[in-house]
VOKENU-69775 format. One record per residue (C-alpha): x, y, z; residue number from 1; residue in three letters. Coordinates in steps of 0.2 Angstrom, whole numbers. Example, Ala and Ser with C-alpha at 12.3 -4.5 7.8 and 13.67 -1.06 7.14 Angstrom:
<atom <62, -22, 39>, 1, ALA>
<atom <68, -5, 36>, 2, SER>
// end
This chain:
<atom <17, 30, -19>, 1, MET>
<atom <13, 13, -10>, 2, SER>
<atom <-4, 12, -19>, 3, ASN>
<atom <3, 8, -38>, 4, SER>
<atom <17, -2, -44>, 5, PHE>
<atom <28, -4, -59>, 6, GLY>
<atom <40, 7, -70>, 7, LYS>
<atom <34, 8, -88>, 8, ILE>
<atom <17, -3, -86>, 9, PHE>
<atom <11, 6, -71>, 10, LYS>
<atom <-6, -1, -62>, 11, ILE>
<atom <-12, 12, -48>, 12, ALA>
<atom <-28, 7, -38>, 13, THR>
<atom <-41, 13, -26>, 14, TYR>
<atom <-54, 8, -16>, 15, GLY>
<atom <-59, 0, 1>, 16, GLU>
<atom <-67, -17, 4>, 17, SER>
<atom <-85, -8, 10>, 18, HIS>
<atom <-83, 7, -2>, 19, GLY>
<atom <-93, 11, -16>, 20, LYS>
<atom <-82, 4, -28>, 21, ALA>
<atom <-63, -1, -31>, 22, ILE>
<atom <-53, 2, -48>, 23, GLY>
<atom <-36, 4, -56>, 24, VAL>
<atom <-27, 15, -70>, 25, ILE>
<atom <-16, 8, -79>, 26, ILE>
<atom <-3, 19, -87>, 27, ASP>
<atom <12, 14, -102>, 28, GLY>
<atom <2, 1, -111>, 29, CYS>
<atom <6, -1, -128>, 30, PRO>
<atom <-8, 2, -141>, 31, SER>
<atom <-13, -10, -151>, 32, GLY>
<atom <-18, -23, -136>, 33, ILE>
<atom <-34, -33, -141>, 34, GLN>
<atom <-44, -33, -126>, 35, ILE>
<atom <-62, -29, -120>, 36, SER>
<atom <-73, -32, -105>, 37, GLU>
<atom <-76, -51, -107>, 38, GLU>
<atom <-58, -54, -108>, 39, ASP>
<atom <-55, -45, -92>, 40, ILE>
<atom <-70, -53, -86>, 41, GLN>
<atom <-66, -70, -85>, 42, LYS>
<atom <-53, -68, -76>, 43, GLU>
<atom <-60, -58, -64>, 44, LEU>
<atom <-73, -74, -64>, 45, ASP>
<atom <-56, -86, -57>, 46, ARG>
<atom <-54, -73, -41>, 47, ARG>
<atom <-72, -67, -39>, 48, ARG>
<atom <-77, -74, -21>, 49, PRO>
<atom <-94, -84, -18>, 50, GLY>
<atom <-87, -100, -32>, 51, GLN>
<atom <-90, -115, -21>, 52, SER>
<atom <-94, -121, -3>, 53, LYS>
<atom <-72, -120, 2>, 54, ILE>
<atom <-72, -98, -3>, 55, THR>
<atom <-83, -85, 8>, 56, THR>
<atom <-100, -83, 4>, 57, GLN>
<atom <-100, -64, -3>, 58, ARG>
<atom <-109, -64, -19>, 59, LYS>
<atom <-99, -50, -30>, 60, GLU>
<atom <-102, -52, -47>, 61, ASN>
<atom <-87, -40, -50>, 62, ASP>
<atom <-93, -34, -67>, 63, ASN>
<atom <-79, -23, -73>, 64, VAL>
<atom <-80, -8, -85>, 65, GLU>
<atom <-70, -1, -95>, 66, ILE>
<atom <-70, 19, -94>, 67, LEU>
<atom <-57, 27, -106>, 68, SER>
<atom <-39, 21, -113>, 69, GLY>
<atom <-48, 6, -126>, 70, VAL>
<atom <-58, 9, -144>, 71, PHE>
<atom <-63, -3, -156>, 72, ASN>
<atom <-58, -16, -143>, 73, ARG>
<atom <-41, -7, -145>, 74, MET>
<atom <-29, 0, -133>, 75, THR>
<atom <-26, 13, -137>, 76, THR>
<atom <-10, 19, -127>, 77, GLY>
<atom <-18, 33, -114>, 78, SER>
<atom <-22, 25, -98>, 79, PRO>
<atom <-35, 13, -96>, 80, ILE>
<atom <-46, 16, -81>, 81, SER>
<atom <-56, -1, -77>, 82, LEU>
<atom <-69, 2, -63>, 83, PHE>
<atom <-79, -10, -51>, 84, ILE>
<atom <-94, -7, -40>, 85, LYS>
<atom <-95, -19, -24>, 86, ASN>
<atom <-114, -24, -23>, 87, LYS>
<atom <-115, -33, -6>, 88, ASP>
<atom <-106, -27, 6>, 89, GLN>
<atom <-112, -32, 24>, 90, LYS>
<atom <-102, -18, 35>, 91, SER>
<atom <-112, -22, 50>, 92, SER>
<atom <-105, -35, 51>, 93, ASP>
<atom <-87, -27, 59>, 94, TYR>
<atom <-98, -16, 70>, 95, ASN>
<atom <-89, -25, 84>, 96, HIS>
<atom <-71, -22, 79>, 97, ILE>
<atom <-73, -4, 76>, 98, SER>
<atom <-63, 0, 93>, 99, THR>
<atom <-53, -18, 93>, 100, SER>
<atom <-40, -26, 84>, 101, PHE>
<atom <-43, -43, 76>, 102, ARG>
<atom <-26, -54, 80>, 103, PRO>
<atom <-14, -55, 63>, 104, SER>
<atom <-25, -42, 56>, 105, HIS>
<atom <-18, -25, 49>, 106, ALA>
<atom <-30, -18, 60>, 107, ASP>
<atom <-18, -13, 73>, 108, PHE>
<atom <-3, -6, 61>, 109, THR>
<atom <-16, 4, 52>, 110, TYR>
<atom <-22, 10, 68>, 111, HIS>
<atom <-5, 18, 73>, 112, LYS>
<atom <0, 23, 55>, 113, LYS>
<atom <-14, 32, 50>, 114, TYR>
<atom <-24, 37, 65>, 115, LYS>
<atom <-41, 33, 57>, 116, ASN>
<atom <-45, 16, 51>, 117, ARG>
<atom <-57, 9, 42>, 118, ASP>
<atom <-65, -6, 52>, 119, HIS>
<atom <-78, -11, 39>, 120, ARG>
<atom <-71, -29, 31>, 121, GLY>
<atom <-53, -21, 33>, 122, GLY>
<atom <-54, -8, 23>, 123, GLY>
<atom <-39, -5, 11>, 124, ARG>
<atom <-28, -20, 19>, 125, SER>
<atom <-43, -32, 12>, 126, SER>
<atom <-39, -45, 0>, 127, ALA>
<atom <-54, -36, -11>, 128, ARG>
<atom <-41, -25, -18>, 129, GLU>
<atom <-33, -39, -27>, 130, THR>
<atom <-46, -39, -39>, 131, ALA>
<atom <-39, -24, -46>, 132, ASN>
<atom <-22, -30, -49>, 133, TRP>
<atom <-33, -46, -59>, 134, VAL>
<atom <-39, -35, -71>, 135, ALA>
<atom <-24, -26, -75>, 136, ALA>
<atom <-16, -43, -76>, 137, GLY>
<atom <-30, -50, -90>, 138, ALA>
<atom <-21, -34, -102>, 139, ILE>
<atom <-4, -40, -97>, 140, SER>
<atom <-8, -57, -100>, 141, LYS>
<atom <-13, -53, -115>, 142, LYS>
<atom <3, -43, -121>, 143, ILE>
<atom <12, -59, -117>, 144, LEU>
<atom <0, -69, -126>, 145, LYS>
<atom <6, -61, -141>, 146, ASN>
<atom <23, -65, -136>, 147, MET>
<atom <18, -84, -136>, 148, LYS>
<atom <23, -84, -115>, 149, VAL>
<atom <10, -92, -103>, 150, GLU>
<atom <8, -88, -85>, 151, VAL>
<atom <0, -106, -77>, 152, ASN>
<atom <-4, -105, -60>, 153, ALA>
<atom <-10, -120, -47>, 154, TYR>
<atom <-15, -126, -28>, 155, VAL>
<atom <1, -138, -24>, 156, SER>
<atom <-2, -138, -7>, 157, LYS>
<atom <-16, -136, 7>, 158, VAL>
<atom <-9, -137, 25>, 159, GLY>
<atom <-1, -155, 28>, 160, LYS>
<atom <-6, -160, 11>, 161, ILE>
<atom <8, -158, -3>, 162, GLU>
<atom <7, -159, -21>, 163, LEU>
<atom <27, -169, -23>, 164, ASN>
<atom <24, -171, -39>, 165, LYS>
<atom <35, -157, -54>, 166, SER>
<atom <25, -146, -65>, 167, TYR>
<atom <32, -156, -79>, 168, LYS>
<atom <20, -170, -73>, 169, GLU>
<atom <4, -161, -75>, 170, LEU>
<atom <-9, -156, -86>, 171, ASP>
<atom <-10, -140, -82>, 172, LEU>
<atom <-26, -138, -92>, 173, ASP>
<atom <-35, -147, -79>, 174, LYS>
<atom <-32, -133, -66>, 175, THR>
<atom <-50, -127, -67>, 176, GLU>
<atom <-57, -143, -68>, 177, ASN>
<atom <-60, -145, -49>, 178, ASN>
<atom <-66, -130, -37>, 179, ILE>
<atom <-48, -129, -26>, 180, VAL>
<atom <-38, -128, -44>, 181, ARG>
<atom <-26, -140, -43>, 182, CYS>
<atom <-25, -150, -58>, 183, PRO>
<atom <-22, -168, -50>, 184, ASP>
<atom <-38, -174, -48>, 185, LYS>
<atom <-32, -186, -33>, 186, LYS>
<atom <-22, -172, -20>, 187, PHE>
<atom <-39, -160, -27>, 188, ALA>
<atom <-51, -171, -17>, 189, GLU>
<atom <-39, -170, -2>, 190, LYS>
<atom <-36, -153, -3>, 191, PHE>
<atom <-57, -149, -2>, 192, ILE>
<atom <-58, -163, 9>, 193, SER>
<atom <-44, -151, 22>, 194, VAL>
<atom <-52, -135, 18>, 195, ILE>
<atom <-71, -139, 22>, 196, ASP>
<atom <-64, -148, 41>, 197, ASP>
<atom <-55, -133, 42>, 198, ALA>
<atom <-72, -123, 40>, 199, ARG>
<atom <-82, -135, 47>, 200, LYS>
<atom <-72, -132, 61>, 201, ASN>
<atom <-76, -116, 60>, 202, LYS>
<atom <-57, -113, 58>, 203, ASP>
<atom <-43, -108, 45>, 204, THR>
<atom <-27, -117, 35>, 205, VAL>
<atom <-17, -113, 24>, 206, GLY>
<atom <-9, -119, 7>, 207, GLY>
<atom <4, -114, -5>, 208, VAL>
<atom <4, -110, -27>, 209, ILE>
<atom <14, -116, -39>, 210, SER>
<atom <18, -104, -52>, 211, CYS>
<atom <25, -107, -71>, 212, VAL>
<atom <28, -97, -83>, 213, ILE>
<atom <35, -105, -101>, 214, ARG>
<atom <41, -95, -116>, 215, GLY>
<atom <49, -80, -107>, 216, CYS>
<atom <63, -74, -120>, 217, PRO>
<atom <80, -71, -115>, 218, VAL>
<atom <86, -54, -107>, 219, GLY>
<atom <70, -52, -96>, 220, ILE>
<atom <75, -43, -79>, 221, GLY>
<atom <88, -27, -74>, 222, GLU>
<atom <106, -34, -66>, 223, PRO>
<atom <104, -24, -48>, 224, ILE>
<atom <91, -19, -39>, 225, PHE>
<atom <76, -24, -55>, 226, ARG>
<atom <82, -40, -55>, 227, LYS>
<atom <69, -52, -63>, 228, LEU>
<atom <67, -64, -44>, 229, HIS>
<atom <67, -48, -34>, 230, ALA>
<atom <52, -40, -42>, 231, GLU>
<atom <41, -56, -45>, 232, LEU>
<atom <47, -61, -25>, 233, GLY>
<atom <42, -40, -22>, 234, MET>
<atom <24, -43, -30>, 235, ALA>
<atom <20, -61, -21>, 236, MET>
<atom <26, -55, -4>, 237, LEU>
<atom <14, -38, -7>, 238, SER>
<atom <-4, -51, -7>, 239, ILE>
<atom <-12, -51, 7>, 240, ASN>
<atom <-8, -65, 18>, 241, ALA>
<atom <7, -71, 10>, 242, VAL>
<atom <21, -77, 19>, 243, LYS>
<atom <36, -85, 9>, 244, GLY>
<atom <42, -84, -9>, 245, PHE>
<atom <54, -96, -17>, 246, GLU>
<atom <62, -100, -35>, 247, TYR>
<atom <70, -115, -44>, 248, GLY>
<atom <78, -124, -30>, 249, SER>
<atom <71, -112, -17>, 250, GLY>
<atom <76, -117, 0>, 251, PHE>
<atom <80, -137, -6>, 252, LYS>
<atom <96, -128, -15>, 253, GLY>
<atom <104, -129, -2>, 254, VAL>
<atom <104, -145, 2>, 255, GLU>
<atom <116, -149, -16>, 256, MET>
<atom <134, -147, -18>, 257, PHE>
<atom <137, -135, -33>, 258, GLY>
<atom <140, -149, -42>, 259, SER>
<atom <124, -157, -42>, 260, GLU>
<atom <114, -139, -42>, 261, HIS>
<atom <125, -131, -55>, 262, ASN>
<atom <114, -127, -75>, 263, ASP>
<atom <127, -136, -89>, 264, GLU>
<atom <123, -127, -105>, 265, PHE>
<atom <119, -138, -119>, 266, LYS>
<atom <116, -134, -140>, 267, ILE>
<atom <97, -142, -144>, 268, GLN>
<atom <91, -136, -161>, 269, ASP>
<atom <103, -123, -163>, 270, ASP>
<atom <99, -112, -146>, 271, THR>
<atom <109, -113, -132>, 272, ILE>
<atom <97, -122, -117>, 273, THR>
<atom <104, -130, -100>, 274, THR>
<atom <101, -149, -93>, 275, LYS>
<atom <93, -145, -79>, 276, SER>
<atom <86, -128, -74>, 277, ASN>
<atom <87, -127, -55>, 278, ASN>
<atom <91, -108, -57>, 279, SER>
<atom <70, -107, -60>, 280, GLY>
<atom <77, -99, -78>, 281, GLY>
<atom <83, -84, -69>, 282, ILE>
<atom <103, -80, -69>, 283, GLN>
<atom <110, -64, -63>, 284, GLY>
<atom <92, -57, -59>, 285, GLY>
<atom <91, -61, -79>, 286, ILE>
<atom <79, -72, -88>, 287, SER>
<atom <87, -85, -97>, 288, ASN>
<atom <76, -92, -109>, 289, GLY>
<atom <72, -109, -99>, 290, GLU>
<atom <55, -113, -88>, 291, ASP>
<atom <53, -99, -74>, 292, ILE>
<atom <43, -107, -60>, 293, TYR>
<atom <41, -104, -42>, 294, PHE>
<atom <32, -105, -24>, 295, ASN>
<atom <21, -94, -17>, 296, VAL>
<atom <16, -99, 2>, 297, ALA>
<atom <2, -91, 10>, 298, PHE>
<atom <-3, -93, 30>, 299, LYS>
<atom <-21, -98, 35>, 300, PRO>
<atom <-34, -84, 36>, 301, VAL>
<atom <-29, -72, 52>, 302, SER>
<atom <-51, -68, 54>, 303, THR>
<atom <-59, -88, 62>, 304, ILE>
<atom <-76, -91, 68>, 305, MET>
<atom <-70, -94, 85>, 306, LYS>
<atom <-67, -84, 100>, 307, ASP>
<atom <-50, -72, 104>, 308, GLN>
<atom <-40, -63, 118>, 309, LYS>
<atom <-37, -46, 109>, 310, SER>
<atom <-36, -28, 115>, 311, ILE>
<atom <-45, -11, 110>, 312, ASP>
<atom <-42, 7, 107>, 313, THR>
<atom <-39, 10, 123>, 314, ASN>
<atom <-27, -4, 127>, 315, ASN>
<atom <-41, -14, 137>, 316, ASN>
<atom <-41, -33, 134>, 317, ASN>
<atom <-57, -42, 124>, 318, THR>
<atom <-65, -56, 115>, 319, ILE>
<atom <-65, -53, 99>, 320, VAL>
<atom <-81, -65, 88>, 321, LYS>
<atom <-78, -72, 75>, 322, GLY>
<atom <-91, -65, 61>, 323, LYS>
<atom <-93, -63, 44>, 324, GLY>
<atom <-91, -72, 27>, 325, ARG>
<atom <-73, -76, 27>, 326, HIS>
<atom <-62, -88, 17>, 327, ASP>
<atom <-56, -106, 24>, 328, PRO>
<atom <-43, -106, 13>, 329, CYS>
<atom <-35, -93, 3>, 330, VAL>
<atom <-27, -102, -12>, 331, VAL>
<atom <-41, -107, -23>, 332, PRO>
<atom <-44, -88, -25>, 333, ARG>
<atom <-28, -85, -25>, 334, ALA>
<atom <-20, -94, -41>, 335, VAL>
<atom <-26, -80, -55>, 336, PRO>
<atom <-18, -67, -41>, 337, ILE>
<atom <-2, -76, -43>, 338, VAL>
<atom <-1, -78, -60>, 339, GLU>
<atom <-9, -58, -66>, 340, SER>
<atom <6, -52, -51>, 341, MET>
<atom <20, -63, -63>, 342, ALA>
<atom <13, -56, -79>, 343, ALA>
<atom <11, -38, -72>, 344, ASN>
<atom <31, -41, -69>, 345, VAL>
<atom <34, -49, -83>, 346, LEU>
<atom <26, -37, -95>, 347, VAL>
<atom <34, -21, -86>, 348, ASP>
<atom <52, -27, -87>, 349, LEU>
<atom <51, -34, -104>, 350, TYR>
<atom <44, -16, -108>, 351, LEU>
<atom <58, -8, -98>, 352, GLN>
<atom <70, -20, -108>, 353, SER>
<atom <65, -10, -126>, 354, LYS>
<atom <69, 8, -121>, 355, LYS>
// end
């Protein structure tokens, strides 16, 4: 059950970080959506490792193959199978943790739950799994583009340095202009410096990704247990290293009075809109037509290039050596993951609203 996501637009994934391949099967995708391997590859290239000095140096091209569900570059309505082969595994880098648990990783909990842990790169718990989500998200984005819905995410905080500007003040078309994926050049340089310093110190650092959804129609989301913000929150909190999710005014909203926080309605160009948008485009769990915006907090990567105290499978004290190829900060590569999971949520809830 935990390997699938969605109710109508369903994605089921498979594979491990150091296995032969990873992949995703998408069931419930409407027919007639124009899609190609090149479209999916474009999104995967944004997530792939080895992009720059501030990402892991594992060299995976993440070349995707469409095995089914697409004919003449159009979806047929049958299950879509996407396949990505692993090519640059260095499993020997993980031999030293075959019987020990890395601090703050899933090693201990997977060992206790399954009794048979794949220690190579974390196995199924590795963020390599998220390539599947981005592949599926490329199709979701195509569906949303046909609806004139845009999903854009960017890095807004690294460590203690925060881009304290509203997304409305930013040109989000500039997000891809730098290796950290921040649309503000000045702050991008600051973020890169913080990440590179952490790398040089054999350490890691966390950050925040902000996401904006424009053009979402009114009525997306269910009123009780499948609220739009709840589904977005579940999707974001499913991403590796995520520690927090807030939408609209978020935690800052507690500092406001109701008279300040309420979004008053008005008529503009014969359309009902709101003067402010502290609701973040969602009211009662349902989209209201305004911009949907939210923040996702990522912890520092758990693998650091320093020795750490731990225990082994026999409950003995041990030292875990810092080895392997890892990101000093996940947020630059996580931007397309956030966008993809948001798109997957929207498409699934949209299709539910049309039943």
